N, C-alpha and C positions, 0 to 999 in steps of 0.2 A: 702653348696657343694654342693647339686643337683643343687641348683637354678642356680650357675656358672657352672656345666656343661649342665646345658641348654644352657646359652648364647654363652659359647662355642660351642656347634653343631649350636646351630641358626647362628652362623656367620659362620660357617664351610657352612651350608647349603645354608645361605642366599648369600652367595659369588658366591657358584655355579652358582645360578641360574641368579643369577643379572649379570652375566659375560657372559650368553648367550646374551644378549642385545647386546653388544658389537661387534657386527658381522663385521670383517674386521678391527676393529680398537683396534689392537693390545694393542697402549699404554694405552687405558683406560683400555682394560679386564686382562693388566698386572697389573695396580693400584689395579684394584676392587678384582682381584684371590690372586695373592701373598700377598696381604695387608691382607685381611680378612682372609686367612690361615694362614699367620705367627702372627698376633692378636691372633686368635683363639688359638695356639697353645702356645703364651708366657703366655695367662691365663691358661690354661689348665695346663702348669707348675707349678703355682702358686699352684693350687688346690689337684696337683698331689703330692706335697713333703710334703704341711702339711695334706694330708689325712693318711700319714705314712704307707700307705699298701705295705710291702716291696714286694711283690708276684707283684700283680698290679703292682707298678711300674717300677719293670723289661721288664716289656713289653711294658708301657708307656712311660716310658726316650725314646727307639729309636725312637716312630714315633714322641713325640717331638722334638728331636734335630736332625735327619733326616729329618722329613715334611719341619721343619722350613729352614735348609741349601738347600734342595732340591729345594722348591718354590726360594727361592732366585737366585741359579745357573741357575733356569727354563729361568729366565727372560736373562741372556745372552747366555745360551744354544740355547733355541728357538726363536731366535732372528729370523734366515732365514732356519730353521728349522721346525718351525710352522706359517711363514707367511703368515697374515690373517685367520688364524685358531684360536690363540689363545684362544677365546671365547670358543671353545670348548674343546681346551685344561685343562683350569682350571675350567670350570664344570668336568670335569672327574676325574681332579687332587682333588679336594676340596672335592668330593664326597668320592673318595676315602681314602683320610684321615677321613672324616667323617665316612662308616664305618669301619673302623680300629678301631677308638676311641671308635666305640659305642660298637663294640666286644667286649674290655677288661671290659665295663662297664656293661654288662650281663651274667645271667647266660644260663644252659639249658633250652631251650622252643624253641616256636615258634618264637617268635620275635627274638629270637639269630639267627635261621635259616635264616630268611628275612635277617637279616645284613648282614650275612655270603653271600649269595647267592647276594647281592647287591655291596657287595666288588669285588665277582668276577669279574662280571659283569661292572662293570665300570672300574678295573685294565685290563679287557679284551679289551675294548676304548683305554685304552692307552697302550699296546703291541702292538697295532694295527694302531695306529697312522698314520704310513708312509705305507700304507695300498694300496700304487702303487706298491709296489714291491715284486714279488713271495715271497721269505725269511720271510718276514715279514707275509704276510699272513697264510705261512703255522707255522708258529711258532705260532701266536695268532689262528688259529683253535686248536693245541696242545694244548695250555693254557685252551682253554674253555672247552676243551674235559675234562681234568684234573678238573675243577673247576667245572662242572657238574656231575661227576662221583663221587664229594666227596659230591657235594649236593645233589643227591639221595640217596647215603648211608644213611647219616645224617636223613632222611625222614624217610628211614626203619629203622633207630633205633629209632626214636621217636615214630614211633608207634607200636615198638616191644612190647611183650607182658614184662614187668618188669622184670620176672624169670627167661627169658633166659638170664642170666649175660655174659656167655661165648662169644654166640653170638654177644652180644651189644657192649660188648669191644673190638671183633676184627672188627667189621664193624667201629667202633668208631676209632679207630688206623688207619684202612687205609685209611678212609674219611679228617682226619686231617694229614695225613701220606703225604697223595697226595699235603698238601699245603706246610707242612716244607719239602718235599724233601728226605723222607726217602730212604733208596737203595731201588731200582727196580721201586719207584714210582718219582724218579726226575727228568721224562725224559722230562718235561716241562721246566725246569731249564736253561739248556745250549741252549734253541732254543726260548726263550721268551726274557731273558736278553740281547742279542746283538741284538735284534729287535727293543726294547721298547729303547725309548730316554733316556738316563743318567742318569737324576734325579730321574725318575720312576723307574728305574734299582736299581738305589740307595735305596730307598721305600720299594722297594719288596724284595730285599735281606734283611737290615738291619731291617725291622720293621714288613714287611708283615708273611714272613717264620716261623718267632718264634711264632707267632699267632697261626702255630698248636701244641706245647706242651700248650700251654692254652688251647684251646680247649677241647682236653683229659684230664685236668685235671678238668676242668668243667664239661663236660659230663658223664667221668667216672672214678667219684675220688676212686671208688673200686679196682683201678687198684692196690693201694701201697698191696691190700690184699692176692693180687693173684703174687706167686713165678715164674709163666713161663711167667709174662709178664718182669719181671727183667732179666730173661736167654735172651727172645725175644730182650730186650732192649742193652742187652749189647752186642751181637752179630749183631744186626743191628749197633751200634755203629760202631764197626769195621770195618764191610765190607763198612759203608759209608763213613767212616773218611779215611780210606785207597785207595779206589777207587774212592773217589772225587777228591783226591789229585795227586792221580796216572795219572788220563785221564786228569784231569787240565793241569799238566806240561808238558804233549807233545801239548797241544792248540797252535795257533801263534793267534788268534783271542783273542785280550787283554779281551774284556769285558765275553769270554767264558771261558778264564782260570777265570777271576773272579768268573765265577757264579758256574763252580766245587769246588772253594775254597769256596762257600756260605755252599755245599753238604759236604764237610771234616769238616769246624767247624759246622753243624746239626750234623753231625756223633759223634762229640768230646760230642756233649752236650748230645745226645741221649745214650753214651756211659756212661756218668757220672751219668745218670741218672738212667741208670740199673745197676752200682754200687752200690748207695744210696738203692735203691730196695734189693738187694741182701745185702749188710750190715743191712738193715732193717729184712728179712728174717732170719738172723744170731745172729740176738739181738746185733748186734755191732753196736751200736749208733753212735759213734765218726765218723767209716768208713762212717754212711749214712749221716751225719750233714756236711762233708766234703765233700763230693761227690754232695750231692743237693744245697751248697751254692757255689760251683766251677761252676756249669751248672749255677745254674739263674747269678752269676756274667761274665761269658762267652758268654751268651745272651748280655747282655748288651756291652760288650767291641768289641765281633763279630760286633755288630749293627754299633758302633762307629765308628771303624776301616776300616768294609767293604763300608758303608756309604761314609767315605772318600776318600776310593780308587774308588768306581763307581765314582763320583764326580770328580775324579783326569782323570780317562780315557774318561769322559765326558770332558773335557780341551783339552784332546790328541788330541779326534775326533773332536773337534770343530778347532782344529791347522792347523790336517794334511788330516781331512774329509777322513781318511780309519781309521780301526782297527787290519787290519795289523802288525803284531810284524818285521816280516820280510823285511819291506823296513823301517822301523823308524830308528832312532839314532841321537845323537847329540841332544835332544831336549830340554834338560837342559840348553841350550843357548836361549832358547826361553821361555822358561815356568821353570825357575827358581823355583819360590815358587813351581809349582805342583809338579817338582821333588823331592824337599825336604820333602813332607808334603807327596807321595807317597812313600819316600822311607822309613822313619820310619814308615808309615803304614804298607807297607811292611815286613817290621822287625815285627811291634807288630804281625800282623797276622799269622806270620810264629813262633808265640810262643815262640821269643828268648827274655829272661830276658836283662833288668826288666823292658820292655814295656809293656802295661796294658793286651794285649792278653796274657802275660803269668800270671798272675795274677790268672785268675779263673782253668789255666790249673794247676798252682802249688798246688792247692787244690786238685785235683782230682789225681794227681800224689799221695799225701800224704795218700788220702783215700784209695788208690790201697797198697803204701807202708802199711798201717796199715793191710791191709787183707793180706797181704803176711804175716805181722808181728802174727796176732793173727786168722787168719781164718786155715780154713783146707781144704782138699777134694777138692771139684767145688769153693768154695771162692777162695782159695790159688793161684788155678792155674788160674783163673779170672782175679785174679788182676795183678799175675807174666805177663800173657798175655797183661792186659792192660799198664802198663807198659813199655813194648817192643813194644807196638803198637803206642802208644804216640810220644816214641821216635823217632821209625822209620818215623811217619805222620809228625812229627816236620824236621827230616833231609829233605824229601820229600819237605815238604814248601817251607823251607829255598832253595834248589834248584829251583824250580820253580819259587821264587819270584826273585832270585839272574840273573835266565836269565831276568825276565821282566825288572826289571830296567835295568839291563845293556845291554838290546836290544834295550828300548826305551828310555830311558836319555843319557846313555854313548855313547864312541864311538864318531865315523865319521856319516854324516848320508850318508844312504844308497840307498838314489831315489833322485829325485827332488822334490819330494812334502814334504821329511825331509826335504832339503835345504832351498825352500820359505816356510817352515812353517809360521803360521801367530803367532804373541805372546800371550800371555795371557793376559783376561780381569781380569781388578779389582776386580771385582763385584764376578766372576767368584773363585776367588782364596778366598775371602773372605767368600765366601758360605762354601769352602773345612776346612775353618781355623775351621768354629764351632765344626762340630764334631771332627776332630783334637785334637784343641786344649781341648776337655772335652774328648777325650781319653788317652791324658797327664796328665789329672785332675785326673782321675780313677785310677792312678797306684798308686796316692796318698790318694785320698779320700774313696777307698776303704773298709779298716779295720773302718774310722768313720761313714761312711755309713750302713756299719752291726751293728754296736754297735746301730747307732739310730734308725733303722726302728728294730730291735730286741727286742728294750727295755731293751740292756743288757744283754738278756738272750742268749747268743752264748758263745761259749768254749772257752777258751784262746790259747787253742790248733789251733783253725783255724784263729785267730787272729794275734797272733806271726808272722807266716812265710809272713802273708800282711806287717807288718809293718816293718819287715826284707828288704824285695823285696823294698817297699818305699823308706827306707834309702838308699840303693843301688840306687835306680832311681835319687835320691837326690844328693846323692855322684857324681853321674857320669853327672849330669846337671851342675855342680858347675864344674866340670872339663872342660867338654867341653865348656863354657864359658870362662874360664879363658885360656884353648889353643887359642881359638879364638881372646882374647884380646893380648896374648904373640905374634901369628901371626902378626894381625895388626902392633904390634909394630914394628915389624920385620921390616915391609914393606916399614916404613917411614923411617928407619934407613942406611937403603943401596937400593938403586937402581937395580930394577931387569931388568935382561935379560933373553928373550926365543928363544932358539936354539935347533934345532932335534940334538937328541941323535944320537951314531953310528946306524945307522939303515942299517947294512948287505949291502950294495950296494945298498938300493933302494933310490932312490932322494927323495919321499915323500907318507907318509902313507896314503892308501886309506881306503875306505870301503870294500873293496875287502879283504884285510887282518885283517879283525876281525869276528869273529863268528855271525851269524844271531840267533835268537831267536829259529829257528829250530836247528840249527848244533850244538847251547849249550848243546841242553838237548837231543841231539839223544842218545849217548852212553847209558844215563839212558834209554830211552826210548827201546833200544834193547834190553838191559838185562830184562826188563818187558814186554817184543812185545808178547809171549805165550796169556798174558790178554787187551793187549789194541790190538791187533791183527791190525796195522797199514798199510795202505793202501799207497805203496810209486810210483811214476813216475818219471823215469829219461830220461830226455834226450841224446839221445845216442851223444857222441862226435865224429864229422867224421873228423874233421881238426886236424891239426898236432898243431897248434895255434890258437885254438877257443875262437872266440871273447863274446859266451854267451854258459852258461850251465843253465840249471835247473833241480830242484829237489824238485819235489814236495810231501808233506807227508799231510793224511787225516787221523784224527784218529775218529770215530765215537762211536757215545756212549755204550757201553756195555751192558746195559739193553735194548735198543732198538735194539741190534742185535740177542740178545740172547732170549728176553723174547717177546717184544711187536711186532718187526716185523714178527717174525712167526704166535704170535696170531691173528693181523688183516688179514694175508694175511689167515690164517684159517678162520676167520669172513667174509672173502668178499668172500671165495669161499663156504662156508654155502646160504649165501647171495643169490648168482648166482643161487643155486640149487633151493632156497626156493622162490625167485621170482616166479616161476612157480604158484603156487598156487594162483597168482591174476591172473586167466584167463579170470573172467568177469562172472561167474557161480554162481547164485544165493545158490543153493544146499551146494556148498564148502563154503561160508561164511556161510550158516547155521552152517553145521557140525562144523567148525574150534569154534564159540562162544558157541556150545552146550558143545563140550570139554573143554575149558576155564573154563565154570561156572560149571561143574564136575571138574577140577582141582581145582577150587576155593573151593567150599565145599569139597573135599576131606582133602584139606589143613587144611581149619578152624575145622574140625572134628579131625585130627590128632593134630594140633597145642595148642587146647583148655582145658584148666586142671582145673578138678573141686576144688574151692577150697576144705581145708580142714575141716571139721565139729569144731566150735567152735574159726573160725582163722577168723581174718577181712580183708576179701579181697579185700580189697580198699588199703591195704597196703603196697606198693612194697616190696618184698621180698631184693631188693637191698636194703634198708634203714638197714634190717639186717649186709647185707656184710659190711655196711658203719660203724656201730656201733663197 
């Protein structure tokens, strides 16, 4: 397996550097870049399945499936988007996949840190690919700050005295939480995704942000022994999933909404891990197993569904050259396959049964119900809260994607750009089919995969609900096929005619009679406006029969408004005061260096702890905790 992994990484790295030689030769760069990436990932799929490592597979499958689909989708999407720069695109894209796969093959250490840093730097280049736009440069800058802040924290944890378990745990969770998009640490997500090319957004949302969980498991395996971590994950998951979908539902930018949906789903996964740790602390092993299994399944299912949705958003942008849902409409006529895949994936990501997005959530629900039935005190309260929060979040997600699907694909065109939308590309449709079909198959394959990768050592209480859900999905598929065949037979028997229904005096329905995306969700946004704090701009109507009216709503990110904006404002104020130290006087520089040396010496004396007599000081205390 190691030799095959070396070939996989060699193909990715070699094709990345080889593509650089095809400057201004986009066709050659596409053949080398996309061909090398797809070949390497197909080979990696074989080794990943044969290895049978369940946890590693949960993080590698999204990289493989979404990576192949995104590479294929890039050929059509980047045709004009990256004209004469495809050599640079494939260099950055293949190195990103290279770094992501390498991270899943490594454990804690300096090489892991270097690979993690490489992943952040090359993906930053992809986010900043359209660097000529101001918003893109700002989004890329925010993303780079998040990556480097996480990297610095990992350096601090790596060089820390191993006896400081609490500090190492906090540093690790914050460092990897910046990548995963934990609450308050997610600010780069809604900025970077609209700025990056759609295939890049698909890879980052579907495959890169879940690696934050992998990093925590590898760097801090002792977290399962700390009850406070379980409660922290539980409350972080609650706020992340509710806040993510609430802010996402109020967005009019298609990819920004999908970015907040990723925050929501990361919150669901975090909540599940929190329930698993709480179940472990209460010695409720069935609750722990259900919650942990649900979390890992949701990682895979979210990746496949969100990859399909982001690629679909790329097809919409390619067709209309905008992401503003308020000016879309009726795109299902120009993008029928994209509309169907986006609709099914939207229902799946909303957690509606029996789609694959419901599979993982079903086990999380059952873990929470188990906590209600057999838990007491805090466990009972947390489980009850989890059930209510999951149901509320699912309802908000269904509302958000009902708005999205209806505003983008249904109704009448709301602008000239929607009327003149370009038809979809076959290659981009086929690229969406790969994760879309894989997501459908996961509904049926989930029970089989769990039994296989756990060697049958999994409770029947976990398998049974997945089997029932698969049977329900199979029955629904058969009913859908029968209905379509019946409808087709009816159309052959009689001649159909189209006429306007009674229209209350209107001669012809127009787009002005239907809801825009912002109007559809506005009653719900007004209900939660104390949290959203929307900025509304209304153009005053001065005529009796105005020809034009304007209503603009903006929903800035809550974490940016409440935490990061005041924090950076304070840092800017302090920097303005400190800059006077750079006055050019040598004695001030010497004084600063002396003070710094004294502070470091003082810290070393305080932090250093003498080893206990008879104890081997080279054995980290962490090992005792893990045992």
